[in-house]
C-alpha positions as CSV (number, residue, x, y, z in Angstrom):
1,M,129.9,13.6,129.9
2,R,131.1,12.3,126.6
3,S,134.2,10.4,125.6
4,L,135.4,11.4,122.1
5,L,136.6,8.6,119.9
6,A,137.6,9.1,116.3
7,A,135.0,8.0,113.8
8,L,135.6,4.5,112.6
9,V,136.6,4.1,109.0
10,S,135.2,1.1,107.3
11,V,138.2,-1.1,106.6
12,A,138.0,-3.5,103.8
13,A,140.9,-5.3,102.2
14,V,141.6,-4.5,98.6
15,S,142.6,-6.9,95.8
16,V,146.3,-7.0,94.9
17,P,147.5,-6.9,91.4
18,A,150.7,-8.6,90.3
19,M,152.7,-5.4,90.8
20,A,152.6,-3.9,94.3
21,Q,154.7,-2.0,96.7
22,D,157.6,-3.9,98.4
23,Y,156.5,-4.3,102.0
24,S,159.6,-6.4,102.6
25,A,161.9,-3.4,102.0
26,T,163.5,-1.6,104.9
27,P,161.1,1.2,106.0
28,S,162.5,4.7,105.3
29,Y,161.6,6.2,108.8
30,G,162.1,3.2,111.0
31,S,159.8,0.9,113.0
32,V,158.4,0.4,116.5
33,N,157.0,-2.4,118.7
34,L,153.9,-1.4,120.5
35,S,151.6,-3.5,122.8
36,S,148.0,-2.7,123.6
37,G,147.8,0.1,126.2
38,F,151.0,1.8,125.0
39,A,151.9,5.3,126.1
40,P,152.2,8.0,125.0
41,D,149.1,7.7,122.9
42,P,149.2,8.7,120.1
43,Y,152.7,7.5,119.1
44,N,153.9,10.0,116.5
45,V,156.5,9.8,113.7
46,Q,157.8,12.7,111.6
47,L,158.3,11.9,107.9
48,T,157.9,13.2,104.4
49,S,155.0,12.1,102.3
50,G,155.0,11.1,98.6
51,G,156.9,9.1,96.1
52,V,157.2,8.1,92.5
53,R,154.7,5.2,92.5
54,A,151.0,5.6,92.0
55,A,149.0,4.0,94.8
56,S,146.4,3.1,92.2
57,N,148.8,0.3,91.2
58,I,147.6,-1.5,94.4
59,S,143.9,-0.9,93.8
60,S,141.9,1.5,91.8
61,S,140.4,2.7,95.1
62,C,143.8,3.8,96.4
63,R,144.9,7.5,95.9
64,G,148.1,9.4,95.8
65,W,151.8,8.8,95.1
66,I,153.9,6.7,97.4
67,A,157.5,5.4,97.8
68,N,158.5,1.8,97.0
69,A,159.6,1.0,100.5
70,P,157.3,1.5,103.5
71,D,157.7,4.7,105.3
72,F,157.2,3.0,108.7
73,S,156.6,-0.4,110.1
74,L,154.5,-1.1,113.2
75,Y,154.9,-4.4,115.1
76,Y,151.7,-4.5,117.2
77,E,150.5,-6.8,120.0
78,A,146.7,-6.5,120.2
79,G,144.7,-6.6,123.3
80,S,141.0,-7.2,123.8
81,T,139.7,-3.7,124.4
82,F,140.9,-1.1,121.9
83,D,140.6,-0.4,118.2
84,L,143.8,0.6,116.3
85,T,143.8,3.9,114.4
86,I,146.5,4.9,112.0
87,G,146.4,8.4,110.6
88,A,148.5,11.2,109.1
89,V,148.6,14.9,109.6
90,S,150.0,17.5,107.2
91,N,149.4,21.0,105.8
92,S,149.3,19.2,102.4
93,D,146.8,16.7,100.9
94,T,148.0,13.3,102.0
95,T,146.9,9.7,101.6
96,L,147.5,6.4,103.4
97,V,148.4,2.9,102.3
98,I,148.8,0.1,104.8
99,N,149.7,-3.6,104.4
100,G,148.3,-5.5,107.4
101,P,149.4,-8.6,109.3
102,S,147.5,-10.8,106.9
103,T,149.2,-9.1,103.9
104,N,145.9,-7.4,103.0
105,W,146.0,-3.8,101.6
106,Y,144.1,-0.9,103.0
107,C,143.9,2.6,101.6
108,D,142.4,6.0,102.6
109,D,142.3,9.6,101.4
110,D,140.3,12.1,103.5
111,S,138.7,10.2,106.4
112,G,140.6,12.3,109.0
113,E,140.1,16.0,109.6
114,G,140.2,18.1,106.4
115,L,142.4,16.4,103.8
116,N,144.1,14.1,106.3
117,P,143.8,10.3,106.0
118,S,142.8,7.9,108.8
119,I,142.1,4.2,109.0
120,T,140.7,2.4,112.1
121,F,141.0,-1.3,112.5
122,T,138.2,-2.7,114.7
123,N,139.4,-5.8,116.5
124,P,142.9,-5.4,115.2
125,R,145.2,-8.4,114.6
126,S,148.6,-8.7,116.2
127,G,151.5,-8.5,113.7
128,R,153.3,-6.2,111.3
129,Y,151.6,-3.1,109.7
130,D,153.7,-1.6,106.9
131,I,152.6,2.0,106.3
132,W,153.0,4.4,103.5
133,V,152.0,8.1,103.7
134,G,151.3,9.3,100.2
135,S,150.9,12.7,98.5
136,Y,147.7,13.2,96.6
137,R,149.5,15.1,93.9
138,E,152.4,13.6,91.9
139,G,155.7,15.3,92.7
140,D,154.4,16.8,96.1
141,Y,156.7,15.9,99.0
142,A,155.2,17.3,102.3
143,S,156.2,17.2,105.9
144,A,153.7,15.0,107.8
145,T,153.1,13.4,111.2
146,L,152.2,9.7,111.2
147,S,150.1,8.9,114.3
148,I,149.3,5.6,115.8
149,S,146.6,5.5,118.5
150,E,144.2,3.2,120.4
151,L,142.2,6.2,121.6
152,G,141.1,7.4,118.2
153,L,143.5,10.4,118.4
154,A,145.4,9.9,115.1
155,G,144.8,12.2,112.1
156,G,144.1,15.5,113.8
157,S,144.9,19.1,112.9
158,P,148.3,19.9,111.4
159,S,148.7,22.9,113.7
160,G,149.5,20.8,116.7
161,G,150.8,17.5,115.5
162,G,149.4,14.3,117.0
163,N,148.4,16.1,120.2
164,S,146.2,18.6,118.5
165,Y,142.5,18.7,117.6
166,G,141.5,21.7,115.6
167,G,144.3,23.7,117.2
168,I,143.5,22.6,120.7
169,D,146.7,21.0,122.0
170,W,146.9,19.2,125.4
171,S,150.7,18.9,125.0
172,L,151.3,22.7,125.3
173,P,152.2,24.3,128.7
174,A,149.1,25.2,130.7
175,N,148.3,28.9,130.7
176,F,147.7,29.2,134.5
177,G,150.0,26.5,135.9
178,S,149.6,23.0,137.2
179,A,149.2,21.1,140.5
180,S,149.7,17.5,141.8
181,L,146.9,16.4,144.1
182,R,146.3,13.1,145.9
183,G,143.0,11.7,147.1
184,G,142.0,13.4,150.4
185,F,143.7,16.6,149.5
186,A,143.1,19.8,151.5
187,P,141.9,22.4,151.2
188,D,139.0,21.1,149.2
189,P,138.1,22.6,146.8
190,Y,141.5,23.5,145.4
191,T,140.9,26.7,143.4
192,V,142.8,28.5,140.6
193,N,142.0,32.0,139.1
194,V,141.9,31.8,135.3
195,V,140.7,33.8,132.4
196,S,138.2,31.9,130.2
197,G,138.0,31.9,126.4
198,G,140.2,31.7,123.3
199,A,140.3,31.5,119.6
200,Y,139.3,27.9,119.1
201,A,135.8,26.3,119.0
202,A,135.4,23.5,121.5
203,S,133.2,21.9,119.0
204,S,136.3,20.9,117.0
205,I,136.7,18.2,119.7
206,D,133.1,17.0,119.6
207,S,130.0,18.6,118.1
208,S,128.3,18.5,121.5
209,C,131.0,20.7,123.1
210,R,130.3,24.5,123.5
211,G,132.3,27.6,123.8
212,W,135.6,29.0,122.7
213,V,138.9,28.0,124.3
214,S,142.6,28.7,124.0
215,G,145.0,26.3,122.2
216,A,146.8,25.4,125.3
217,P,145.1,24.0,128.4
218,D,144.3,26.6,131.1
219,F,145.4,24.2,133.9
220,E,147.0,20.8,134.2
221,L,146.1,18.5,137.1
222,S,148.2,15.5,138.0
223,F,145.9,13.4,140.2
224,S,146.4,10.3,142.3
225,A,142.9,9.0,142.8
226,G,141.5,7.8,146.1
227,S,138.1,6.4,146.8
228,L,136.1,9.6,146.1
229,P,134.7,11.1,142.9
230,L,136.5,14.0,141.3
231,T,134.6,17.2,140.5
232,I,136.0,19.9,138.2
233,A,133.9,23.1,137.9
234,A,134.2,26.8,137.0
235,M,132.5,29.8,138.5
236,A,132.3,33.2,136.8
237,S,130.0,36.2,136.4
238,G,129.5,35.3,132.7
239,D,128.6,32.2,130.7
240,T,131.5,29.7,130.8
241,T,132.1,26.2,129.5
242,L,134.4,23.3,130.4
243,L,136.6,21.0,128.4
244,V,138.7,18.2,129.9
245,N,141.1,15.6,128.5
246,D,141.5,12.8,131.0
247,P,144.5,10.5,131.7
248,N,143.2,8.0,129.1
249,G,143.0,10.6,126.4
250,N,139.1,10.8,126.5
251,W,137.5,14.2,126.0
252,Y,134.6,15.5,128.2
253,C,132.8,18.8,128.0
254,N,130.0,20.6,129.8
255,D,128.1,23.9,129.5
256,D,125.7,24.6,132.3
257,G,126.0,21.6,134.7
258,G,126.9,23.7,137.7
259,E,125.0,26.7,139.3
260,G,123.4,29.0,136.8
261,L,125.5,29.3,133.6
262,N,128.6,27.7,135.3
263,P,129.9,24.3,134.0
264,L,130.7,21.2,136.1
265,L,132.0,17.7,135.4
266,T,132.1,14.8,137.9
267,F,134.3,11.7,137.4
268,S,132.6,9.1,139.5
269,N,135.6,6.7,139.3
270,P,138.5,9.0,138.4
271,A,141.6,7.6,136.8
272,S,145.0,8.5,138.2
273,G,147.1,10.6,135.8
274,T,147.0,14.0,134.0
275,Y,143.8,16.0,133.4
276,D,144.2,18.9,131.0
277,I,141.5,21.5,131.6
278,W,140.2,24.3,129.5
279,V,137.7,26.9,130.8
280,G,135.9,28.3,127.8
281,S,133.6,31.3,127.1
282,Y,130.3,30.5,125.5
283,S,130.5,33.5,123.2
284,E,133.3,34.0,120.8
285,G,135.7,36.8,121.6
286,R,134.8,37.0,125.3
287,N,137.4,36.7,128.1
288,I,135.9,36.3,131.6
289,N,137.7,36.2,135.0
290,A,136.8,32.8,136.5
291,T,137.7,30.4,139.3
292,L,138.5,26.8,138.5
293,S,137.6,24.4,141.3
294,I,138.8,20.9,141.9
295,S,137.1,18.9,144.6
296,E,136.4,15.4,145.9
297,L,133.4,16.6,147.9
298,G,131.4,18.1,145.1
299,R,132.3,21.6,146.3
300,T,132.5,24.6,143.9
301,S,134.1,27.9,144.5
302,G,131.9,31.0,144.5
303,G,132.1,34.7,143.9
304,G,132.6,34.8,140.1
305,G,136.3,34.2,140.2
306,G,137.2,35.5,143.6
307,G,135.2,33.2,145.9
308,G,138.2,31.4,147.6
309,G,138.5,27.8,148.6
310,G,135.6,27.7,151.1
311,S,132.9,29.7,149.3
312,Y,129.5,28.6,148.1
313,G,127.6,31.6,146.7
314,R,128.9,34.1,149.3
315,I,128.7,31.9,152.3
316,D,132.2,30.8,153.1
317,W,133.0,28.0,155.6
318,S,136.7,28.8,155.4
319,L,136.3,32.2,157.2
320,P,137.0,32.4,160.9
321,A,133.9,31.7,163.0
322,N,132.2,34.8,164.4
323,F,131.8,33.3,168.0
324,G,134.8,31.0,168.3
325,S,135.3,27.2,168.1
326,V,135.7,24.1,170.2
327,S,136.9,20.5,170.0
328,L,134.7,17.9,171.7
329,R,134.8,14.1,172.0
330,G,132.0,11.6,172.4
331,G,130.9,11.6,176.1
332,F,131.9,15.3,176.6
333,T,130.7,17.2,179.7
334,P,128.9,19.4,180.4
335,D,126.2,18.3,178.0
336,P,124.8,20.4,176.4
337,Y,127.8,22.6,175.5
338,R,126.3,26.1,175.0
339,V,127.6,29.2,173.1
340,D,126.0,32.6,173.2
341,I,125.7,34.1,169.7
342,V,123.8,36.7,167.7
343,S,121.7,35.3,164.8
344,G,121.3,36.6,161.3
345,G,123.2,38.2,158.5
346,T,123.0,39.5,154.9
347,H,123.1,36.2,153.0
348,Q,120.1,33.8,152.3
349,A,120.7,30.3,153.5
350,S,119.1,29.1,150.2
351,E,122.3,30.1,148.4
352,V,123.8,26.8,149.5
353,R,120.8,24.6,149.3
354,S,117.3,25.1,147.9
355,G,114.7,24.9,150.7
356,C,116.9,26.3,153.5
357,S,115.4,29.2,155.3
358,G,116.6,32.4,157.0
359,W,119.4,34.9,156.7
360,V,123.0,34.2,157.8
361,S,126.4,35.8,157.9
362,A,129.1,34.9,155.4
363,A,131.3,33.4,158.1
364,P,130.2,30.5,160.3
365,D,128.9,31.5,163.7
366,F,130.7,28.6,165.4
367,E,133.1,25.8,164.4
368,L,132.9,22.4,166.1
369,T,135.7,19.8,165.7
370,F,134.1,16.6,166.8
371,S,135.3,13.0,167.6
372,P,132.1,10.9,167.8
373,G,131.4,8.1,170.2
374,S,128.3,5.9,170.1
375,L,125.7,8.6,170.5
376,P,124.0,11.0,168.0
377,L,125.1,14.6,167.7
378,I,122.4,17.2,168.2
379,L,122.8,20.9,167.2
380,S,120.1,23.3,168.1
381,A,119.4,26.9,169.0
382,A,117.1,28.7,171.4
383,S,116.0,32.3,171.1
384,S,113.0,34.6,171.9
385,G,112.5,35.0,168.1
386,D,112.3,32.9,165.0
387,T,115.8,31.4,164.2
388,T,117.1,28.8,161.7
389,I,120.2,26.6,161.6
390,L,122.6,25.8,158.7
391,V,125.5,23.3,159.0
392,N,128.3,22.2,156.7
393,D,129.4,18.7,157.9
394,P,132.9,17.1,157.7
395,N,132.0,15.5,154.4
396,G,131.0,18.9,152.8
397,N,127.3,18.2,152.9
398,W,124.8,21.0,153.8
399,H,122.0,20.5,156.4
400,C,119.4,23.1,157.5
401,N,116.3,23.3,159.7
402,D,113.8,26.0,160.7
403,D,111.4,24.9,163.4
404,G,112.6,21.3,164.4
405,G,113.4,22.1,168.0
406,N,111.5,21.1,171.1
407,S,109.8,24.4,171.6
408,G,108.4,27.3,169.6
409,L,110.3,28.5,166.6
410,N,113.7,27.0,167.6
411,P,115.7,24.9,165.0
412,A,117.5,21.6,165.6
413,L,119.5,19.0,163.6
414,T,120.3,15.5,164.7
415,F,123.2,13.5,163.2
416,H,122.5,9.9,164.1
417,N,125.8,8.6,162.9
418,P,128.0,11.7,163.1
419,A,131.2,11.9,161.1
420,A,134.4,12.9,162.7
421,G,135.8,16.2,161.7
422,T,134.7,19.9,161.4
423,Y,131.1,21.1,161.6
424,D,130.7,24.7,160.5
425,I,127.5,26.1,162.1
426,W,125.4,29.2,161.2
427,I,122.4,30.4,163.3
428,G,120.1,32.4,161.0
429,S,117.2,34.8,161.5
430,Y,114.1,33.9,159.6
431,R,113.4,37.5,158.8
432,Q,115.8,39.6,156.8
433,G,117.6,42.4,158.8
434,Q,116.7,40.8,162.2
435,N,119.5,40.0,164.7
436,L,118.6,38.0,167.8
437,N,120.4,37.0,170.9
438,A,120.5,33.2,170.8
439,S,122.1,30.2,172.5
440,L,123.7,27.4,170.3
441,S,123.5,24.0,172.0
442,I,125.8,21.1,171.2
443,S,124.6,17.8,172.8
444,E,124.6,14.1,172.5
445,L,121.4,13.9,174.7
446,Y,119.1,16.9,174.3
447,S,117.8,19.5,171.9
448,E,116.6,23.0,172.8
């Protein structure tokens, strides 16, 4: 995962001749007081570039034509964390002139995207920054957006103003809606059907990003973080990518971090706020039906866009259990609690975890809701044939066993410190196409 920060411009004060611009004059487009950590970031101002004075009067290294009075004044209270970036965005060729808190002058022509100027102050000083947005050509007066940012987001593409990078604009309404989720949300994963792809290269955000995305986000998540990580992933039958702008304005992207050609991003310590999410297509011009998944348990939806909230591959813990359910508390009687089932199915247990054996049904065979006591929880099966066991625990983790029981080819799993919640249980057949009469045993004392 990568955070995109604007490339730092080497800032050096330029010498000042006797005749210079009048930074004491009233700024033409107003002023603002901003303290470190301000929001929204970037702070944008609409103005018109240009003027009748040559910026080269300040220094031979300065370019363009500017007004006598500043276009805008920033009163800035610096913190200890962020750089300060000031840039301009226009369809015309613009330049930038700044008089800083120490009355030093700074100039730039094309350090932003294309012909846009951008200046980054590392370890910025508190005080007044008087800002001129110039036009490179004399007599050119162009509409422009002045952007002020601590996240390196100033000086982007003119097509979207200060919220846009190469036409990708997180301020636009999301194509497939939005949701507000809090830590501990259910169901987990939360899934959304989307269509991947678009006309913009994700590499315009960062050279490491892959695929083609739309201008607007595909989905907008407002998230109140809890104690768990946040996983954002996409599942599709084609090659998709992922692009996310987090609540702090940082960009993240992924290509094949999930299963197969599917992308996945995990935020280990997620921030609360808005996550703008794009699902891209690796190949230009492709649009693919996909399922976006949002999870705190590392779960991803399956089925190439139609897998639903409980699906992993084609094995789906959200389906009704084939042979019923029960709620048990620590110390339950009788112990063991037994259920007669038929093993097997058409799906390989290895779909959910490499190394799992046997063939199982899509739906769980049995669902246990358990409130633990002080003893372990033992899940096992007995049959005249070779059976396996697959379990999804209350925390979304997968467990499997083949021959761990007390006799023959019977499987067993022991949870020494069992979590409270739902255990979805599958009893598989080791051989494809075989269905065996079996007994599922739930115990705190014994295994079959």
